[in-house]
CHARMM-style PDB file with segment names, atoms N, HN, CA, C and O in Angstrom:
ATOM      1  N   MET     1       5.816  -1.247 -13.238  1.00  0.00      PROA
ATOM      2  CA  MET     1       5.896   0.193 -13.147  1.00  0.00      PROA
ATOM      3  C   MET     1       5.152   0.754 -11.919  1.00  0.00      PROA
ATOM      4  O   MET     1       5.625   1.725 -11.328  1.00  0.00      PROA
ATOM      5  N   PRO     2       4.002   0.175 -11.514  1.00  0.00      PROA
ATOM      6  CA  PRO     2       3.321   0.727 -10.332  1.00  0.00      PROA
ATOM      7  C   PRO     2       4.188   0.719  -9.073  1.00  0.00      PROA
ATOM      8  O   PRO     2       4.151   1.672  -8.294  1.00  0.00      PROA
ATOM      9  N   VAL     3       4.963  -0.338  -8.868  1.00  0.00      PROA
ATOM     10  HN  VAL     3       4.993  -1.111  -9.501  1.00  0.00      PROA
ATOM     11  CA  VAL     3       5.802  -0.409  -7.666  1.00  0.00      PROA
ATOM     12  C   VAL     3       6.897   0.649  -7.715  1.00  0.00      PROA
ATOM     13  O   VAL     3       7.221   1.250  -6.690  1.00  0.00      PROA
ATOM     14  N   ILE     4       7.462   0.880  -8.872  1.00  0.00      PROA
ATOM     15  HN  ILE     4       7.199   0.393  -9.704  1.00  0.00      PROA
ATOM     16  CA  ILE     4       8.511   1.887  -9.011  1.00  0.00      PROA
ATOM     17  C   ILE     4       7.963   3.269  -8.686  1.00  0.00      PROA
ATOM     18  O   ILE     4       8.606   4.043  -7.976  1.00  0.00      PROA
ATOM     19  N   ARG     5       6.792   3.578  -9.195  1.00  0.00      PROA
ATOM     20  HN  ARG     5       6.270   2.950  -9.772  1.00  0.00      PROA
ATOM     21  CA  ARG     5       6.184   4.887  -8.919  1.00  0.00      PROA
ATOM     22  C   ARG     5       5.774   5.019  -7.461  1.00  0.00      PROA
ATOM     23  O   ARG     5       5.917   6.087  -6.865  1.00  0.00      PROA
ATOM     24  N   LEU     6       5.265   3.936  -6.889  1.00  0.00      PROA
ATOM     25  HN  LEU     6       5.150   3.069  -7.374  1.00  0.00      PROA
ATOM     26  CA  LEU     6       4.890   3.951  -5.478  1.00  0.00      PROA
ATOM     27  C   LEU     6       6.121   4.177  -4.602  1.00  0.00      PROA
ATOM     28  O   LEU     6       6.080   4.990  -3.679  1.00  0.00      PROA
ATOM     29  N   ALA     7       7.201   3.477  -4.879  1.00  0.00      PROA
ATOM     30  HN  ALA     7       7.234   2.816  -5.629  1.00  0.00      PROA
ATOM     31  CA  ALA     7       8.421   3.631  -4.095  1.00  0.00      PROA
ATOM     32  C   ALA     7       8.946   5.061  -4.182  1.00  0.00      PROA
ATOM     33  O   ALA     7       9.401   5.621  -3.185  1.00  0.00      PROA
ATOM     34  N   LYS     8       8.884   5.643  -5.360  1.00  0.00      PROA
ATOM     35  HN  LYS     8       8.515   5.188  -6.171  1.00  0.00      PROA
ATOM     36  CA  LYS     8       9.347   7.019  -5.535  1.00  0.00      PROA
ATOM     37  C   LYS     8       8.478   7.988  -4.725  1.00  0.00      PROA
ATOM     38  O   LYS     8       9.007   8.885  -4.069  1.00  0.00      PROA
ATOM     39  N   ALA     9       7.170   7.819  -4.764  1.00  0.00      PROA
ATOM     40  HN  ALA     9       6.740   7.090  -5.297  1.00  0.00      PROA
ATOM     41  CA  ALA     9       6.256   8.687  -4.005  1.00  0.00      PROA
ATOM     42  C   ALA     9       6.453   8.501  -2.507  1.00  0.00      PROA
ATOM     43  O   ALA     9       6.399   9.470  -1.750  1.00  0.00      PROA
ATOM     44  N   ALA    10       6.682   7.259  -2.073  1.00  0.00      PROA
ATOM     45  HN  ALA    10       6.726   6.472  -2.688  1.00  0.00      PROA
ATOM     46  CA  ALA    10       6.805   6.952  -0.647  1.00  0.00      PROA
ATOM     47  C   ALA    10       8.029   7.611  -0.017  1.00  0.00      PROA
ATOM     48  O   ALA    10       8.026   7.898   1.180  1.00  0.00      PROA
ATOM     49  N   ARG    11       9.061   7.852  -0.796  1.00  0.00      PROA
ATOM     50  HN  ARG    11       9.064   7.619  -1.769  1.00  0.00      PROA
ATOM     51  CA  ARG    11      10.281   8.468  -0.256  1.00  0.00      PROA
ATOM     52  C   ARG    11      10.010   9.842   0.344  1.00  0.00      PROA
ATOM     53  O   ARG    11      10.678  10.240   1.298  1.00  0.00      PROA
ATOM     54  N   ASP    12       9.042  10.569  -0.198  1.00  0.00      PROA
ATOM     55  HN  ASP    12       8.499  10.246  -0.973  1.00  0.00      PROA
ATOM     56  CA  ASP    12       8.774  11.943   0.243  1.00  0.00      PROA
ATOM     57  C   ASP    12       7.625  12.052   1.236  1.00  0.00      PROA
ATOM     58  O   ASP    12       7.237  13.156   1.616  1.00  0.00      PROA
ATOM     59  N   LEU    13       7.080  10.919   1.659  1.00  0.00      PROA
ATOM     60  HN  LEU    13       7.395  10.022   1.350  1.00  0.00      PROA
ATOM     61  CA  LEU    13       5.920  10.941   2.550  1.00  0.00      PROA
ATOM     62  C   LEU    13       6.297  10.431   3.945  1.00  0.00      PROA
ATOM     63  O   LEU    13       7.190   9.595   4.084  1.00  0.00      PROA
ATOM     64  N   PRO    14       5.614  10.938   4.976  1.00  0.00      PROA
ATOM     65  CA  PRO    14       5.935  10.508   6.341  1.00  0.00      PROA
ATOM     66  C   PRO    14       5.301   9.158   6.682  1.00  0.00      PROA
ATOM     67  O   PRO    14       4.365   8.714   6.018  1.00  0.00      PROA
ATOM     68  N   ASP    15       5.822   8.517   7.722  1.00  0.00      PROA
ATOM     69  HN  ASP    15       6.583   8.877   8.262  1.00  0.00      PROA
ATOM     70  CA  ASP    15       5.177   7.315   8.246  1.00  0.00      PROA
ATOM     71  C   ASP    15       3.736   7.654   8.597  1.00  0.00      PROA
ATOM     72  O   ASP    15       3.448   8.733   9.113  1.00  0.00      PROA
ATOM     73  N   GLY    16       2.850   6.737   8.315  1.00  0.00      PROA
ATOM     74  HN  GLY    16       3.084   5.860   7.896  1.00  0.00      PROA
ATOM     75  CA  GLY    16       1.428   6.936   8.597  1.00  0.00      PROA
ATOM     76  C   GLY    16       0.649   7.437   7.398  1.00  0.00      PROA
ATOM     77  O   GLY    16      -0.580   7.369   7.388  1.00  0.00      PROA
ATOM     78  N   ALA    17       1.342   7.938   6.389  1.00  0.00      PROA
ATOM     79  HN  ALA    17       2.341   7.993   6.398  1.00  0.00      PROA
ATOM     80  CA  ALA    17       0.655   8.404   5.184  1.00  0.00      PROA
ATOM     81  C   ALA    17       0.027   7.209   4.476  1.00  0.00      PROA
ATOM     82  O   ALA    17       0.588   6.113   4.468  1.00  0.00      PROA
ATOM     83  N   VAL    18      -1.137   7.432   3.884  1.00  0.00      PROA
ATOM     84  HN  VAL    18      -1.592   8.322   3.891  1.00  0.00      PROA
ATOM     85  CA  VAL    18      -1.809   6.388   3.113  1.00  0.00      PROA
ATOM     86  C   VAL    18      -1.694   6.753   1.639  1.00  0.00      PROA
ATOM     87  O   VAL    18      -2.021   7.866   1.227  1.00  0.00      PROA
ATOM     88  N   VAL    19      -1.221   5.789   0.856  1.00  0.00      PROA
ATOM     89  HN  VAL    19      -0.954   4.885   1.190  1.00  0.00      PROA
ATOM     90  CA  VAL    19      -1.068   5.971  -0.580  1.00  0.00      PROA
ATOM     91  C   VAL    19      -1.963   4.955  -1.269  1.00  0.00      PROA
ATOM     92  O   VAL    19      -1.951   3.774  -0.923  1.00  0.00      PROA
ATOM     93  N   THR    20      -2.736   5.412  -2.242  1.00  0.00      PROA
ATOM     94  HN  THR    20      -2.745   6.371  -2.524  1.00  0.00      PROA
ATOM     95  CA  THR    20      -3.559   4.514  -3.040  1.00  0.00      PROA
ATOM     96  C   THR    20      -3.033   4.524  -4.466  1.00  0.00      PROA
ATOM     97  O   THR    20      -2.950   5.568  -5.112  1.00  0.00      PROA
ATOM     98  N   VAL    21      -2.685   3.347  -4.935  1.00  0.00      PROA
ATOM     99  HN  VAL    21      -2.752   2.498  -4.410  1.00  0.00      PROA
ATOM    100  CA  VAL    21      -2.184   3.161  -6.291  1.00  0.00      PROA
ATOM    101  C   VAL    21      -3.351   2.728  -7.161  1.00  0.00      PROA
ATOM    102  O   VAL    21      -4.081   1.800  -6.814  1.00  0.00      PROA
ATOM    103  N   LEU    22      -3.527   3.394  -8.281  1.00  0.00      PROA
ATOM    104  HN  LEU    22      -2.934   4.148  -8.564  1.00  0.00      PROA
ATOM    105  CA  LEU    22      -4.503   2.962  -9.282  1.00  0.00      PROA
ATOM    106  C   LEU    22      -3.708   2.360 -10.425  1.00  0.00      PROA
ATOM    107  O   LEU    22      -2.920   3.055 -11.066  1.00  0.00      PROA
ATOM    108  N   ALA    23      -3.903   1.075 -10.689  1.00  0.00      PROA
ATOM    109  HN  ALA    23      -4.543   0.510 -10.168  1.00  0.00      PROA
ATOM    110  CA  ALA    23      -3.080   0.380 -11.663  1.00  0.00      PROA
ATOM    111  C   ALA    23      -3.921  -0.399 -12.663  1.00  0.00      PROA
ATOM    112  O   ALA    23      -4.942  -0.992 -12.316  1.00  0.00      PROA
ATOM    113  N   THR    24      -3.471  -0.383 -13.903  1.00  0.00      PROA
ATOM    114  HN  THR    24      -2.642   0.099 -14.185  1.00  0.00      PROA
ATOM    115  CA  THR    24      -4.091  -1.215 -14.938  1.00  0.00      PROA
ATOM    116  C   THR    24      -3.262  -2.477 -15.176  1.00  0.00      PROA
ATOM    117  O   THR    24      -3.693  -3.381 -15.892  1.00  0.00      PROA
ATOM    118  N   ASP    25      -2.089  -2.535 -14.583  1.00  0.00      PROA
ATOM    119  HN  ASP    25      -1.739  -1.801 -14.001  1.00  0.00      PROA
ATOM    120  CA  ASP    25      -1.212  -3.698 -14.707  1.00  0.00      PROA
ATOM    121  C   ASP    25      -1.712  -4.793 -13.767  1.00  0.00      PROA
ATOM    122  O   ASP    25      -1.702  -4.599 -12.551  1.00  0.00      PROA
ATOM    123  N   PRO    26      -2.151  -5.940 -14.295  1.00  0.00      PROA
ATOM    124  CA  PRO    26      -2.679  -6.999 -13.425  1.00  0.00      PROA
ATOM    125  C   PRO    26      -1.667  -7.501 -12.400  1.00  0.00      PROA
ATOM    126  O   PRO    26      -2.063  -7.972 -11.334  1.00  0.00      PROA
ATOM    127  N   ALA    27      -0.375  -7.412 -12.694  1.00  0.00      PROA
ATOM    128  HN  ALA    27      -0.053  -7.029 -13.560  1.00  0.00      PROA
ATOM    129  CA  ALA    27       0.653  -7.877 -11.765  1.00  0.00      PROA
ATOM    130  C   ALA    27       0.706  -7.010 -10.506  1.00  0.00      PROA
ATOM    131  O   ALA    27       1.224  -7.454  -9.481  1.00  0.00      PROA
ATOM    132  N   ALA    28       0.186  -5.794 -10.561  1.00  0.00      PROA
ATOM    133  HN  ALA    28      -0.235  -5.433 -11.393  1.00  0.00      PROA
ATOM    134  CA  ALA    28       0.206  -4.899  -9.399  1.00  0.00      PROA
ATOM    135  C   ALA    28      -0.524  -5.500  -8.212  1.00  0.00      PROA
ATOM    136  O   ALA    28      -0.174  -5.211  -7.067  1.00  0.00      PROA
ATOM    137  N   ARG    29      -1.534  -6.335  -8.458  1.00  0.00      PROA
ATOM    138  HN  ARG    29      -1.818  -6.570  -9.388  1.00  0.00      PROA
ATOM    139  CA  ARG    29      -2.279  -6.990  -7.367  1.00  0.00      PROA
ATOM    140  C   ARG    29      -1.353  -7.818  -6.478  1.00  0.00      PROA
ATOM    141  O   ARG    29      -1.629  -8.004  -5.292  1.00  0.00      PROA
ATOM    142  N   HSD    30      -0.276  -8.304  -7.039  1.00  0.00      PROA
ATOM    143  HN  HSD    30      -0.052  -8.153  -8.002  1.00  0.00      PROA
ATOM    144  CA  HSD    30       0.681  -9.112  -6.279  1.00  0.00      PROA
ATOM    145  C   HSD    30       1.939  -8.322  -5.939  1.00  0.00      PROA
ATOM    146  O   HSD    30       2.500  -8.471  -4.854  1.00  0.00      PROA
ATOM    147  N   ASP    31       2.375  -7.488  -6.865  1.00  0.00      PROA
ATOM    148  HN  ASP    31       1.919  -7.366  -7.746  1.00  0.00      PROA
ATOM    149  CA  ASP    31       3.646  -6.767  -6.688  1.00  0.00      PROA
ATOM    150  C   ASP    31       3.585  -5.714  -5.593  1.00  0.00      PROA
ATOM    151  O   ASP    31       4.511  -5.605  -4.789  1.00  0.00      PROA
ATOM    152  N   VAL    32       2.511  -4.939  -5.549  1.00  0.00      PROA
ATOM    153  HN  VAL    32       1.758  -5.028  -6.202  1.00  0.00      PROA
ATOM    154  CA  VAL    32       2.411  -3.867  -4.548  1.00  0.00      PROA
ATOM    155  C   VAL    32       2.312  -4.450  -3.133  1.00  0.00      PROA
ATOM    156  O   VAL    32       3.029  -3.986  -2.246  1.00  0.00      PROA
ATOM    157  N   PRO    33       1.448  -5.454  -2.885  1.00  0.00      PROA
ATOM    158  CA  PRO    33       1.444  -6.041  -1.541  1.00  0.00      PROA
ATOM    159  C   PRO    33       2.794  -6.639  -1.142  1.00  0.00      PROA
ATOM    160  O   PRO    33       3.201  -6.534   0.015  1.00  0.00      PROA
ATOM    161  N   ALA    34       3.488  -7.266  -2.094  1.00  0.00      PROA
ATOM    162  HN  ALA    34       3.157  -7.352  -3.034  1.00  0.00      PROA
ATOM    163  CA  ALA    34       4.803  -7.834  -1.786  1.00  0.00      PROA
ATOM    164  C   ALA    34       5.792  -6.721  -1.444  1.00  0.00      PROA
ATOM    165  O   ALA    34       6.574  -6.857  -0.503  1.00  0.00      PROA
ATOM    166  N   TRP    35       5.764  -5.632  -2.193  1.00  0.00      PROA
ATOM    167  HN  TRP    35       5.128  -5.522  -2.957  1.00  0.00      PROA
ATOM    168  CA  TRP    35       6.637  -4.489  -1.905  1.00  0.00      PROA
ATOM    169  C   TRP    35       6.346  -3.949  -0.506  1.00  0.00      PROA
ATOM    170  O   TRP    35       7.268  -3.683   0.265  1.00  0.00      PROA
ATOM    171  N   ALA    36       5.064  -3.788  -0.180  1.00  0.00      PROA
ATOM    172  HN  ALA    36       4.315  -4.004  -0.806  1.00  0.00      PROA
ATOM    173  CA  ALA    36       4.676  -3.252   1.129  1.00  0.00      PROA
ATOM    174  C   ALA    36       5.184  -4.162   2.247  1.00  0.00      PROA
ATOM    175  O   ALA    36       5.738  -3.685   3.237  1.00  0.00      PROA
ATOM    176  N   ARG    37       4.999  -5.448   2.090  1.00  0.00      PROA
ATOM    177  HN  ARG    37       4.550  -5.836   1.285  1.00  0.00      PROA
ATOM    178  CA  ARG    37       5.440  -6.412   3.098  1.00  0.00      PROA
ATOM    179  C   ARG    37       6.963  -6.354   3.282  1.00  0.00      PROA
ATOM    180  O   ARG    37       7.450  -6.347   4.413  1.00  0.00      PROA
ATOM    181  N   MET    38       7.705  -6.314   2.185  1.00  0.00      PROA
ATOM    182  HN  MET    38       7.310  -6.320   1.266  1.00  0.00      PROA
ATOM    183  CA  MET    38       9.173  -6.290   2.262  1.00  0.00      PROA
ATOM    184  C   MET    38       9.696  -4.998   2.886  1.00  0.00      PROA
ATOM    185  O   MET    38      10.769  -4.997   3.489  1.00  0.00      PROA
ATOM    186  N   ARG    39       8.956  -3.905   2.751  1.00  0.00      PROA
ATOM    187  HN  ARG    39       8.084  -3.906   2.262  1.00  0.00      PROA
ATOM    188  CA  ARG    39       9.400  -2.604   3.266  1.00  0.00      PROA
ATOM    189  C   ARG    39       8.835  -2.297   4.655  1.00  0.00      PROA
ATOM    190  O   ARG    39       9.161  -1.261   5.236  1.00  0.00      PROA
ATOM    191  N   GLY    40       7.998  -3.179   5.190  1.00  0.00      PROA
ATOM    192  HN  GLY    40       7.733  -4.020   4.718  1.00  0.00      PROA
ATOM    193  CA  GLY    40       7.449  -2.967   6.522  1.00  0.00      PROA
ATOM    194  C   GLY    40       6.234  -2.056   6.555  1.00  0.00      PROA
ATOM    195  O   GLY    40       5.893  -1.517   7.608  1.00  0.00      PROA
ATOM    196  N   HSD    41       5.575  -1.876   5.412  1.00  0.00      PROA
ATOM    197  HN  HSD    41       5.852  -2.314   4.556  1.00  0.00      PROA
ATOM    198  CA  HSD    41       4.366  -1.065   5.336  1.00  0.00      PROA
ATOM    199  C   HSD    41       3.143  -1.965   5.536  1.00  0.00      PROA
ATOM    200  O   HSD    41       3.274  -3.189   5.577  1.00  0.00      PROA
ATOM    201  N   THR    42       1.973  -1.372   5.658  1.00  0.00      PROA
ATOM    202  HN  THR    42       1.867  -0.378   5.624  1.00  0.00      PROA
ATOM    203  CA  THR    42       0.746  -2.125   5.900  1.00  0.00      PROA
ATOM    204  C   THR    42      -0.176  -2.036   4.697  1.00  0.00      PROA
ATOM    205  O   THR    42      -0.550  -0.943   4.272  1.00  0.00      PROA
ATOM    206  N   LEU    43      -0.539  -3.181   4.154  1.00  0.00      PROA
ATOM    207  HN  LEU    43      -0.236  -4.069   4.499  1.00  0.00      PROA
ATOM    208  CA  LEU    43      -1.508  -3.221   3.064  1.00  0.00      PROA
ATOM    209  C   LEU    43      -2.893  -2.992   3.657  1.00  0.00      PROA
ATOM    210  O   LEU    43      -3.310  -3.728   4.551  1.00  0.00      PROA
ATOM    211  N   LEU    44      -3.603  -1.990   3.176  1.00  0.00      PROA
ATOM    212  HN  LEU    44      -3.264  -1.393   2.449  1.00  0.00      PROA
ATOM    213  CA  LEU    44      -4.931  -1.680   3.696  1.00  0.00      PROA
ATOM    214  C   LEU    44      -6.047  -2.301   2.867  1.00  0.00      PROA
ATOM    215  O   LEU    44      -7.117  -2.605   3.392  1.00  0.00      PROA
ATOM    216  N   GLY    45      -5.801  -2.490   1.570  1.00  0.00      PROA
ATOM    217  HN  GLY    45      -4.931  -2.243   1.143  1.00  0.00      PROA
ATOM    218  CA  GLY    45      -6.837  -3.096   0.758  1.00  0.00      PROA
ATOM    219  C   GLY    45      -6.492  -3.129  -0.711  1.00  0.00      PROA
ATOM    220  O   GLY    45      -5.684  -2.344  -1.208  1.00  0.00      PROA
ATOM    221  N   VAL    46      -7.136  -4.070  -1.392  1.00  0.00      PROA
ATOM    222  HN  VAL    46      -7.792  -4.708  -0.987  1.00  0.00      PROA
ATOM    223  CA  VAL    46      -7.024  -4.221  -2.840  1.00  0.00      PROA
ATOM    224  C   VAL    46      -8.437  -4.382  -3.357  1.00  0.00      PROA
ATOM    225  O   VAL    46      -9.167  -5.272  -2.920  1.00  0.00      PROA
ATOM    226  N   GLU    47      -8.823  -3.530  -4.279  1.00  0.00      PROA
ATOM    227  HN  GLU    47      -8.231  -2.807  -4.634  1.00  0.00      PROA
ATOM    228  CA  GLU    47     -10.194  -3.635  -4.814  1.00  0.00      PROA
ATOM    229  C   GLU    47     -10.242  -3.177  -6.270  1.00  0.00      PROA
ATOM    230  O   GLU    47      -9.379  -2.435  -6.739  1.00  0.00      PROA
ATOM    231  N   ASP    48     -11.268  -3.639  -6.963  1.00  0.00      PROA
ATOM    232  HN  ASP    48     -11.969  -4.242  -6.582  1.00  0.00      PROA
ATOM    233  CA  ASP    48     -11.498  -3.192  -8.335  1.00  0.00      PROA
ATOM    234  C   ASP    48     -12.104  -1.797  -8.277  1.00  0.00      PROA
ATOM    235  O   ASP    48     -13.151  -1.595  -7.663  1.00  0.00      PROA
ATOM    236  N   ALA    49     -11.447  -0.838  -8.915  1.00  0.00      PROA
ATOM    237  HN  ALA    49     -10.596  -1.002  -9.414  1.00  0.00      PROA
ATOM    238  CA  ALA    49     -11.913   0.551  -8.889  1.00  0.00      PROA
ATOM    239  C   ALA    49     -12.795   0.858 -10.102  1.00  0.00      PROA
ATOM    240  O   ALA    49     -13.743   1.637 -10.005  1.00  0.00      PROA
ATOM    241  N   ALA    50     -12.486   0.258 -11.214  1.00  0.00      PROA
ATOM    242  HN  ALA    50     -11.716  -0.375 -11.293  1.00  0.00      PROA
ATOM    243  CA  ALA    50     -13.226   0.443 -12.466  1.00  0.00      PROA
ATOM    244  C   ALA    50     -12.821  -0.710 -13.365  1.00  0.00      PROA
ATOM    245  O   ALA    50     -11.959  -1.511 -13.004  1.00  0.00      PROA
ATOM    246  N   GLU    51     -13.421  -0.794 -14.501  1.00  0.00      PROA
ATOM    247  HN  GLU    51     -14.121  -0.143 -14.794  1.00  0.00      PROA
ATOM    248  CA  GLU    51     -13.076  -1.884 -15.416  1.00  0.00      PROA
ATOM    249  C   GLU    51     -11.592  -1.822 -15.763  1.00  0.00      PROA
ATOM    250  O   GLU    51     -11.123  -0.863 -16.375  1.00  0.00      PROA
ATOM    251  N   GLY    52     -10.866  -2.857 -15.362  1.00  0.00      PROA
ATOM    252  HN  GLY    52     -11.247  -3.637 -14.865  1.00  0.00      PROA
ATOM    253  CA  GLY    52      -9.451  -2.941 -15.669  1.00  0.00      PROA
ATOM    254  C   GLY    52      -8.550  -2.126 -14.765  1.00  0.00      PROA
ATOM    255  O   GLY    52      -7.344  -2.055 -15.001  1.00  0.00      PROA
ATOM    256  N   VAL    53      -9.111  -1.507 -13.730  1.00  0.00      PROA
ATOM    257  HN  VAL    53     -10.091  -1.565 -13.538  1.00  0.00      PROA
ATOM    258  CA  VAL    53      -8.308  -0.682 -12.819  1.00  0.00      PROA
ATOM    259  C   VAL    53      -8.413  -1.254 -11.405  1.00  0.00      PROA
ATOM    260  O   VAL    53      -9.509  -1.510 -10.906  1.00  0.00      PROA
ATOM    261  N   THR    54      -7.273  -1.448 -10.778  1.00  0.00      PROA
ATOM    262  HN  THR    54      -6.383  -1.240 -11.183  1.00  0.00      PROA
ATOM    263  CA  THR    54      -7.212  -1.943  -9.407  1.00  0.00      PROA
ATOM    264  C   THR    54      -6.715  -0.829  -8.504  1.00  0.00      PROA
ATOM    265  O   THR    54      -5.743  -0.148  -8.831  1.00  0.00      PROA
ATOM    266  N   ALA    55      -7.375  -0.640  -7.370  1.00  0.00      PROA
ATOM    267  HN  ALA    55      -8.164  -1.194  -7.104  1.00  0.00      PROA
ATOM    268  CA  ALA    55      -6.957   0.329  -6.359  1.00  0.00      PROA
ATOM    269  C   ALA    55      -6.321  -0.447  -5.206  1.00  0.00      PROA
ATOM    270  O   ALA    55      -6.935  -1.348  -4.634  1.00  0.00      PROA
ATOM    271  N   ILE    56      -5.087  -0.084  -4.878  1.00  0.00      PROA
ATOM    272  HN  ILE    56      -4.588   0.648  -5.343  1.00  0.00      PROA
ATOM    273  CA  ILE    56      -4.355  -0.762  -3.815  1.00  0.00      PROA
ATOM    274  C   ILE    56      -3.883   0.304  -2.828  1.00  0.00      PROA
ATOM    275  O   ILE    56      -3.132   1.209  -3.193  1.00  0.00      PROA
ATOM    276  N   SER    57      -4.328   0.192  -1.577  1.00  0.00      PROA
ATOM    277  HN  SER    57      -4.938  -0.543  -1.280  1.00  0.00      PROA
ATOM    278  CA  SER    57      -3.985   1.186  -0.563  1.00  0.00      PROA
ATOM    279  C   SER    57      -2.976   0.623   0.421  1.00  0.00      PROA
ATOM    280  O   SER    57      -3.093  -0.510   0.889  1.00  0.00      PROA
ATOM    281  N   VAL    58      -1.973   1.453   0.723  1.00  0.00      PROA
ATOM    282  HN  VAL    58      -1.878   2.373   0.343  1.00  0.00      PROA
ATOM    283  CA  VAL    58      -0.879   1.075   1.613  1.00  0.00      PROA
ATOM    284  C   VAL    58      -0.661   2.193   2.622  1.00  0.00      PROA
ATOM    285  O   VAL    58      -0.614   3.366   2.254  1.00  0.00      PROA
ATOM    286  N   ARG    59      -0.525   1.826   3.913  1.00  0.00      PROA
ATOM    287  HN  ARG    59      -0.563   0.873   4.212  1.00  0.00      PROA
ATOM    288  CA  ARG    59      -0.128   2.794   4.936  1.00  0.00      PROA
ATOM    289  C   ARG    59       1.385   2.655   5.101  1.00  0.00      PROA
ATOM    290  O   ARG    59       1.896   1.566   5.363  1.00  0.00      PROA
ATOM    291  N   LEU    60       2.081   3.759   4.944  1.00  0.00      PROA
ATOM    292  HN  LEU    60       1.666   4.644   4.731  1.00  0.00      PROA
ATOM    293  CA  LEU    60       3.536   3.737   5.007  1.00  0.00      PROA
ATOM    294  C   LEU    60       4.020   3.686   6.449  1.00  0.00      PROA
ATOM    295  O   LEU    60       3.389   4.229   7.356  1.00  0.00      PROA
ATOM    296  N   GLY    61       5.136   3.033   6.636  1.00  0.00      PROA
ATOM    297  HN  GLY    61       5.648   2.592   5.899  1.00  0.00      PROA
ATOM    298  CA  GLY    61       5.739   2.935   7.960  1.00  0.00      PROA
ATOM    299  C   GLY    61       5.292   1.689   8.679  1.00  0.00      PROA
ATOM    300  O   GLY    61       4.453   0.933   8.186  1.00  0.00      PROA
ATOM    301  N   PRO    62       5.859   1.483   9.847  1.00  0.00      PROA
ATOM    302  CA  PRO    62       5.511   0.286  10.612  1.00  0.00      PROA
ATOM    303  C   PRO    62       4.057   0.347  11.074  1.00  0.00      PROA
ATOM    304  O   PRO    62       3.489   1.430  11.209  1.00  0.00      PROA
ATOM    305  N   PRO    63       3.462  -0.813  11.315  1.00  0.00      PROA
ATOM    306  CA  PRO    63       2.082  -0.815  11.801  1.00  0.00      PROA
ATOM    307  C   PRO    63       1.993  -0.152  13.171  1.00  0.00      PROA
ATOM    308  O   PRO    63       2.945  -0.207  13.950  1.00  0.00      PROA
ATOM    309  N   PRO    64       0.855   0.474  13.469  1.00  0.00      PROA
ATOM    310  CA  PRO    64       0.704   1.084  14.787  1.00  0.00      PROA
ATOM    311  C   PRO    64       0.727   0.028  15.879  1.00  0.00      PROA
ATOM    312  O   PRO    64       0.368  -1.124  15.633  1.00  0.00      PROA
ATOM    313  N   PRO    65       1.145   0.404  17.080  1.00  0.00      PROA
ATOM    314  CA  PRO    65       1.158  -0.580  18.170  1.00  0.00      PROA
ATOM    315  C   PRO    65      -0.266  -1.007  18.501  1.00  0.00      PROA
ATOM    316  O   PRO    65      -1.212  -0.250  18.282  1.00  0.00      PROA
ATOM    317  N   PRO    66      -0.417  -2.200  19.020  1.00  0.00      PROA
ATOM    318  CA  PRO    66      -1.765  -2.660  19.375  1.00  0.00      PROA
ATOM    319  C   PRO    66      -2.369  -1.800  20.476  1.00  0.00      PROA
ATOM    320  O   PRO    66      -1.662  -1.282  21.340  1.00  0.00      PROA
ATOM    321  N   ALA    67      -3.669  -1.662  20.429  1.00  0.00      PROA
ATOM    322  HN  ALA    67      -4.244  -2.083  19.727  1.00  0.00      PROA
ATOM    323  CA  ALA    67      -4.376  -0.880  21.460  1.00  0.00      PROA
ATOM    324  C   ALA    67      -4.249  -1.604  22.801  1.00  0.00      PROA
ATOM    325  O   ALA    67      -4.235  -2.834  22.849  1.00  0.00      PROA
ATOM    326  N   PRO    68      -4.158  -0.845  23.876  1.00  0.00      PROA
ATOM    327  CA  PRO    68      -4.075  -1.500  25.198  1.00  0.00      PROA
ATOM    328  C   PRO    68      -5.342  -2.296  25.465  1.00  0.00      PROA
ATOM    329  O   PRO    68      -6.438  -1.920  25.050  1.00  0.00      PROA
ATOM    330  N   ASP    69      -5.162  -3.398  26.165  1.00  0.00      PROA
ATOM    331  HN  ASP    69      -4.271  -3.703  26.502  1.00  0.00      PROA
ATOM    332  CA  ASP    69      -6.286  -4.273  26.490  1.00  0.00      PROA
ATOM    333  C   ASP    69      -7.164  -3.550  27.522  1.00  0.00      PROA
ATOM    334  O   ASP    69      -6.722  -3.258  28.634  1.00  0.00      PROA
ATOM    335  N   ALA    70      -8.402  -3.270  27.136  1.00  0.00      PROA
ATOM    336  HN  ALA    70      -8.761  -3.507  26.233  1.00  0.00      PROA
ATOM    337  CA  ALA    70      -9.326  -2.563  28.050  1.00  0.00      PROA
ATOM    338  C   ALA    70     -10.102  -3.581  28.868  1.00  0.00      PROA
ATOM    339  O   ALA    70     -11.129  -4.105  28.439  1.00  0.00      PROA
ATOM    340  N   ARG    71      -9.592  -3.838  30.030  1.00  0.00      PROA
ATOM    341  HN  ARG    71      -8.757  -3.413  30.379  1.00  0.00      PROA
ATOM    342  CA  ARG    71     -10.286  -4.807  30.922  1.00  0.00      PROA
ATOM    343  C   ARG    71     -10.808  -4.130  32.122  1.00  0.00      PROA
ATOM    344  OT1 ARG    71     -11.415  -4.773  32.979  1.00  0.00      PROA
TER     345      ARG     71
END
């Protein structure tokens, strides 16, 4: 269910938006990163937010271009 809700929310948000999913479903630790990877989004982090709750942050859209080499 977390991936379904995330996908629905992501449809209305612009590239670059950061979405944090709070999930009690243990499978979300694997499902949300896999969804992000398949859709070309960037996983920013996965952490325990509270007992039994995982916070997973995703930046929507393609990753930003690399910074120019400052030499």
